[in-house]
VOGU-3710 file (C-alpha; in Angstrom, 3 decimals, decimal comma):
1> xxxxxxxxxx> 44,977/58,967/124,988  45,188/58,603/121,224  42,239/56,476/119,749  40,824/55,745/123,268  37,017/55,725/123,680  36,604/56,648/119,805  38,334/60,075/120,378  40,498/62,037/117,749  43,099/64,111/119,766  44,460/67,101/117,785
11> xxxxxxxxxx> 47,683/68,534/119,280  47,868/72,248/118,201  51,187/74,364/118,835  53,064/77,157/117,275  55,382/79,687/118,428  54,232/82,856/120,519  51,796/85,100/118,645  50,887/82,819/115,452  47,323/82,454/116,294  47,059/79,174/118,263
21> xxxxxxxxxx> 44,111/80,281/120,333  42,132/81,771/117,183  42,534/78,285/115,273  41,638/76,185/118,825  38,416/78,650/118,678  37,924/77,869/115,188  37,745/73,941/115,861  35,650/74,629/119,011  32,992/76,108/116,380  33,107/73,047/114,480
31> xxxxxxxxxx> 32,723/70,850/116,988  35,929/69,999/118,993  36,522/70,311/122,456  39,241/72,707/123,055  41,859/72,525/125,978  44,519/74,981/126,612  47,456/73,533/128,187  49,072/77,015/128,663  46,132/78,214/130,805  46,108/74,983/132,727
41> xxxxxxxxxx> 49,832/75,709/133,763  48,925/79,042/135,107  45,788/77,247/137,093  48,592/74,781/138,518  50,753/77,444/140,395  47,990/79,771/141,753  47,521/79,940/145,046  46,888/76,735/147,305  46,858/74,920/143,924  48,895/71,784/143,572
51> xxxxxxxxxx> 52,173/73,454/142,370  52,086/76,534/144,284  54,202/75,710/146,993  56,460/73,992/144,943  57,257/77,115/142,912  57,897/79,420/145,702  60,314/76,965/147,544  62,169/77,089/144,171  62,021/80,667/143,280  61,713/82,199/146,681
61> xxxxxxxxxx> 59,005/84,433/148,076  60,016/87,317/146,251  57,903/85,822/143,284  54,922/86,715/145,252  52,532/89,451/144,920  51,086/91,447/148,146  48,305/88,982/148,142  50,750/85,971/147,808  49,462/85,066/144,564  52,936/84,202/142,163
71> xxxxxxxxxx> 53,502/86,809/139,913  53,768/85,173/136,620  55,676/88,488/135,198  58,393/88,196/137,431  58,661/84,750/137,299  58,375/84,717/133,382  61,529/87,125/133,459  63,545/84,990/135,440  62,843/81,423/133,253  62,936/83,193/129,790
81> xxxxxxxxxx> 66,319/84,058/130,614  67,444/81,061/132,082  66,839/77,771/130,325  67,910/75,714/133,637  65,217/77,908/135,173  62,851/77,003/132,983  63,288/73,202/132,944  63,058/73,199/136,674  59,456/75,110/136,492  58,157/72,610/133,686
91> xxxxxxxxxx> 59,482/69,680/135,846  56,758/71,031/138,671  54,142/72,419/136,130  54,147/69,616/133,280  52,917/66,880/135,194  50,274/68,599/136,614  48,592/69,938/133,453  48,849/66,341/131,483  46,829/65,083/134,751  44,369/67,804/134,087
101> xxxxxxxxxx> 44,233/67,270/130,624  43,651/63,733/130,889  40,617/64,260/133,270  39,160/67,060/130,816  39,764/64,858/127,807  37,931/61,576/129,397  34,703/63,522/130,658  34,119/65,521/127,255  31,430/64,603/125,319  32,983/65,682/122,175
111> xxxxxxxxxx> 34,424/63,228/119,610  37,879/65,668/118,677  39,840/67,040/121,290  42,065/69,821/120,872  45,081/70,269/123,042  46,970/73,537/122,738  50,150/73,941/123,972  52,990/76,293/123,111  55,405/73,282/124,021  53,527/70,387/122,627
121> xxxxxxxxxx> 56,391/68,915/120,891  58,948/68,998/123,340  56,725/67,429/126,093  55,185/63,916/126,609  51,683/65,761/125,648  52,908/64,946/121,980  52,150/61,404/122,867  48,506/61,849/123,445  47,934/63,248/119,917  46,788/61,486/116,779
131> xxxxxxxxxx> 47,877/64,348/114,525  49,720/67,393/115,284  48,696/71,163/113,765  50,835/73,866/113,822  50,208/77,556/113,126  52,679/79,857/111,331  53,299/83,644/110,670  56,528/85,438/109,798  58,592/86,792/112,523  57,996/90,232/112,123
141> xxxxxxxxxx> 54,275/89,446/112,368  54,992/88,050/115,779  56,835/90,788/116,748  54,114/93,109/115,860  51,243/91,231/117,488  53,065/91,165/121,192  54,026/94,971/120,870  50,124/95,719/119,834  48,426/93,181/121,913  50,742/92,277/124,792
151> xxxxxxxxxx> 52,019/95,879/125,271  55,551/94,499/124,941  58,697/96,586/123,820  59,926/95,379/120,789  62,977/94,379/122,536  60,924/92,294/124,796  58,999/90,956/122,261  62,005/89,854/120,279  63,549/88,143/123,229  60,312/86,386/123,539
161> xxxxxxxxxx> 60,456/85,150/120,124  64,188/84,215/119,629  63,797/82,137/122,948  61,641/79,710/121,228  62,610/76,693/118,681  62,413/77,880/115,084  58,921/78,049/113,367  60,696/75,588/110,531  61,198/72,740/113,010  57,675/72,891/114,191
171> xxxxxxxxxx> 56,462/73,070/110,692  58,307/69,611/110,078  57,047/67,932/112,393  53,340/69,126/111,414  50,504/67,011/109,711  48,532/70,337/109,202  49,952/73,848/108,972  47,777/76,393/109,479  49,328/79,629/107,929  47,670/82,758/109,974
181> xxxxxxxxxx> 48,934/85,653/108,653  45,925/86,783/106,532  42,361/87,373/107,504  40,067/85,067/109,681  38,291/83,941/106,426  41,447/82,844/105,032  42,271/80,986/108,122  38,699/79,509/108,663  39,258/78,047/105,179  42,091/76,528/106,020
191> xxxxxxxxxx> 40,955/75,226/109,372  37,784/73,817/107,843  39,308/71,933/105,204  41,701/70,067/107,347  38,878/69,253/109,603  36,737/67,929/107,047  39,753/65,157/106,698  38,866/63,952/109,944  35,335/64,720/110,929  33,112/65,056/107,736
201> xxxxxxxxxx> 30,446/63,533/109,558  30,109/66,454/112,222  30,704/68,822/109,730  27,494/67,326/108,079  25,783/67,840/111,327  26,910/71,057/111,576  25,246/72,221/108,270  21,864/71,052/108,325  19,272/73,368/108,578  17,234/74,247/111,661
211> xxxxxxxxxx> 13,776/72,730/112,050  10,955/74,951/111,181  8,884/76,587/114,720  5,679/77,405/115,702  4,039/81,319/114,863  5,660/83,180/117,870  7,792/80,489/119,368  11,196/81,265/120,082  14,340/79,311/118,806  17,641/79,305/120,168
221> xxxxxxxxxx> 20,874/78,736/117,900  24,756/78,427/117,669  25,828/80,860/115,187  28,233/80,010/112,270  30,847/82,206/110,668  28,453/82,481/107,582  26,164/84,285/109,479  28,418/87,195/110,591  26,604/89,859/108,133  23,083/88,821/109,985
231> xxxxxxxxxx> 24,563/89,334/113,161  26,618/92,438/112,409  23,167/93,894/111,023  21,161/93,089/113,920  23,675/94,832/116,346  23,948/97,993/114,553  20,247/98,027/114,453  19,681/97,527/118,172  23,019/99,215/119,643  23,978/101,581/116,575
241> xxxxxxxxxx> 27,524/101,569/117,506  29,775/104,090/115,662  31,618/103,296/113,322  28,835/100,340/112,497  30,064/96,808/112,679  30,897/95,158/109,396  30,826/91,797/108,490  34,388/91,244/108,620  34,332/92,881/112,356  32,141/90,141/113,211
251> xxxxxxxxxx> 34,204/87,573/111,137  37,204/88,787/113,414  35,316/88,077/116,573  34,591/84,919/115,672  38,347/84,107/116,598  37,672/84,886/120,190  34,462/84,058/120,721  30,906/82,198/119,961  27,337/83,895/119,496  24,134/82,354/120,543
261> xxxxxxxxxx> 21,129/83,679/118,235  17,554/83,989/119,722  14,922/83,704/117,028  11,329/84,368/116,703  10,335/82,022/113,755  12,817/83,202/111,053  13,425/86,573/112,634  16,570/87,294/114,713  15,560/89,055/118,027  18,432/88,435/119,962
271> xxxxxxxxxx> 22,425/87,793/120,007  24,612/86,727/122,982  28,425/86,871/122,803  30,215/84,351/124,874  33,366/82,202/125,304  34,605/79,562/127,434  38,270/80,373/128,199  40,105/78,362/130,996  37,064/76,967/132,230  35,154/80,060/132,772
281> xxxxxxxxxx> 32,348/81,437/130,693  32,444/84,876/129,932  29,297/86,990/128,176  30,470/90,222/126,891  27,831/90,965/124,520  23,916/90,930/125,230  21,478/92,350/122,681  17,534/91,981/122,349  14,877/93,297/120,185  11,940/94,969/121,744
291> xxxxxxxxxx> 10,068/92,533/119,686  10,532/89,969/122,749  10,099/90,521/126,443  13,206/90,895/128,303  12,323/88,278/130,782  11,381/85,748/128,028  14,487/86,146/126,225  16,833/85,607/128,958  14,716/82,877/130,312  14,936/81,116/126,546
301> xxxxxxxxxx> 18,706/82,186/125,945  20,737/82,075/128,630  20,053/78,189/129,579  21,551/77,329/126,524  24,316/79,446/126,972  24,960/77,554/130,116  24,441/74,104/128,768  26,901/74,955/126,007  29,379/76,252/128,903  28,823/73,085/130,724
311> xxxxxxxxxx> 29,243/70,839/127,805  33,007/72,801/127,675  33,011/71,665/131,104  33,120/75,396/132,400  32,862/75,999/136,317  31,405/79,306/136,473  29,762/81,921/134,146  30,286/85,743/134,289  27,900/88,310/132,553  29,077/91,939/131,746
321> xxxxxxxxxx> 25,673/93,613/131,467  25,288/97,327/130,219  23,546/99,517/133,214  20,247/99,450/131,239  20,258/95,560/131,290  21,464/95,175/135,062  19,382/97,454/136,432  16,710/94,552/136,082  18,355/92,926/139,294  15,203/90,385/139,879
331> xxxxxxxxxx> 15,190/89,335/136,809  18,936/88,102/136,565  18,329/86,487/140,277  15,608/84,856/139,302  17,978/83,310/136,613  20,418/82,336/139,249  22,881/85,368/138,686  24,164/87,421/141,558  25,891/91,220/141,279  29,414/90,846/142,058
341> xxxxxxxxxx> 32,511/92,775/142,220  35,674/90,966/140,939  37,167/90,507/144,266  34,480/88,966/145,367  34,746/85,774/143,160  37,191/83,950/145,524  38,585/81,741/142,727  41,652/83,242/141,044  41,170/81,921/137,601  37,367/83,707/137,822
351> xxxxxxxxxx> 38,999/86,734/139,157  41,750/87,018/136,047  38,684/85,910/133,691  36,894/88,759/134,864  39,575/91,572/134,775  40,784/90,173/131,435  37,449/90,481/130,099  35,045/92,968/131,452  34,409/96,022/129,275  34,221/99,248/130,937
361> xxxxxxxxxx> 31,172/100,810/132,376  29,625/97,050/132,697  28,263/95,328/135,830  29,164/92,077/136,771  26,943/88,917/137,374  28,041/85,880/138,800  26,640/82,089/138,758  28,701/78,700/139,654  28,054/76,247/137,081  29,604/73,497/138,705
371> xxxxxxxx> 31,449/72,787/142,137  34,375/70,235/141,100  37,354/72,171/139,728  40,215/70,567/137,861  43,498/71,616/139,713  41,586/72,996/142,529  43,238/74,099/145,729  44,468/71,641/148,231
//
């Protein structure tokens, strides 16, 4: 894939809990197309997907959940304690993931492709890449993150950390090393500096000022981390969270999501927080000023979110609405969204996305964005 069709491919790797996904999202903010190879591996063994039957035949039906899905936790306990079993699983999953990556990269319009994979250097994915980026944090930070964010015991976390190749080996193979133990801003500066070496013309495009608009006209723009303070102030004014959000809260959120901004002339009148992860759009923040009619705000900003999502090859959009916004059912139906419960979504990856992301007390609305799916059931 390297050099094909004028695209530049970054291979992004690093050991568990070193912040690979955060760096991938930063590169997406800068204009790259990100591919999470590990998430594709999960899709490859979903019920009905190409790798499902092979995994069940190899490991037995006891790895299945009551609804027939592969229990990844059970499977993980087997393969992370048995290197031979891990190699067998990888021999099933890796070819399917490579095929999916080729499809996604070829149809992506972006000039830079980022492939995030924890085993990038140990797999043929390495051959696809023009450069290798490695994330690094101290071992103690890895364990702390696994305990606090993934709810592992310290013993389980240590086992996961020590089951992987040393970080020093990965750093020695890297063209770029991102030290990710500091603040989001520290990491962002490293990523921007490295990005400017490979894509200065794209960076220049991103920094151009928006064109002026007519009085009363609405404009939508993708937010940049430099606008974090403005976003925090707007959300504080609209929803009055306690404690109030700070600039650093929004900077940290940029490590997980993007923001779309709605302006009336120069005034910020709407903010939508969203992300595309594992080819599913999740919208978990929606804030609008009373200065703009709700119907007009929705009709203006959500087509932009959907267009950006389709550019990232998203299959479906999930919107998690607070009750005061969800009650406008006719408005959301007119925009193409239907109220759903998680089990009604049908596709396992869509259900997982809802369960992982849906804030408590919100109402789920769904819209399918494309019919063709990567690693679709067979």
